[in-house]
C-alpha positions in Angstrom: 206.3 -6.2 -55.4 207.5 -9.7 -55.8 204.2 -11.0 -57.2 204.1 -8.1 -59.6 207.5 -8.9 -61.0 206.5 -12.6 -61.3 203.4 -11.6 -63.2 205.5 -9.3 -65.3 207.8 -12.3 -66.2 204.8 -14.3 -67.4 203.6 -11.3 -69.5 207.1 -10.8 -71.0 207.2 -14.6 -71.9 203.8 -14.3 -73.7 205.0 -11.2 -75.5 208.1 -13.0 -76.6 206.1 -15.9 -77.9 204.3 -13.6 -80.2 207.1 -11.1 -81.2 210.3 -13.0 -80.6 211.6 -10.1 -78.5 210.9 -8.6 -75.1 209.6 -5.1 -74.5 210.0 -2.2 -72.1 206.4 -1.2 -72.5 203.9 -2.3 -69.8 201.2 -1.0 -72.2 202.4 -3.4 -74.9 202.3 -6.2 -72.4 198.8 -5.1 -71.2 200.2 -5.3 -67.7 198.8 -3.5 -64.7 200.8 -3.6 -61.5 199.3 -3.5 -58.0 198.3 -0.2 -56.4 201.2 1.9 -55.1 203.7 -0.3 -57.0 205.9 1.1 -59.7 207.4 -1.2 -62.2 210.3 0.0 -64.4 211.5 -2.3 -67.3 214.9 -0.8 -67.6 216.1 -2.9 -70.6 214.7 -5.3 -73.1 215.9 -7.0 -76.3 215.6 -10.2 -78.1 217.9 -11.9 -75.6 216.4 -10.7 -72.3 215.0 -8.1 -70.1 215.4 -6.5 -66.7 212.9 -4.8 -64.3 212.6 -3.3 -60.9 209.6 -2.7 -58.6 209.2 -0.1 -55.9 206.4 0.7 -53.5 205.3 4.2 -52.8 204.6 3.3 -49.2 208.2 2.3 -48.6 211.0 4.9 -48.2 213.1 5.3 -51.4 216.5 3.6 -51.4 218.3 0.8 -53.2 217.4 -1.6 -50.3 213.6 -1.0 -50.9 213.6 -2.2 -54.5 213.0 -5.6 -56.0 214.5 -6.8 -59.3 214.3 -9.6 -61.8 216.1 -10.4 -65.0 216.2 -12.9 -67.8 218.6 -13.6 -70.5 221.4 -11.2 -71.4 220.4 -8.6 -68.8 221.8 -8.6 -65.3 220.5 -7.0 -62.2 222.0 -5.1 -59.3 220.3 -7.2 -56.6 219.1 -10.2 -58.6 221.9 -12.7 -58.8 220.0 -15.6 -60.4 218.1 -15.4 -63.7 214.3 -15.4 -63.2 214.5 -15.1 -59.4 213.1 -12.0 -57.7 215.5 -10.4 -55.3 214.9 -7.5 -53.0 217.7 -5.4 -51.5 
């Protein structure tokens, strides 16, 4: 999950370089996550974005989710911009 979020960060930066905004669409990013990993880009704007990753092989709870954010978005488990944090 962590590497998927780091790869997503690179894709968001490339998208921003072309469009001067971030996106919530993994399709627009041409991004494919690992098998059994679910990526949710919860918010995106010209000033930042936020995403979470979960794994279908792990029980669902807030402690089994990883998160990352950039710019004006803040995360629930991520406390430092651009750093993946898992609960």
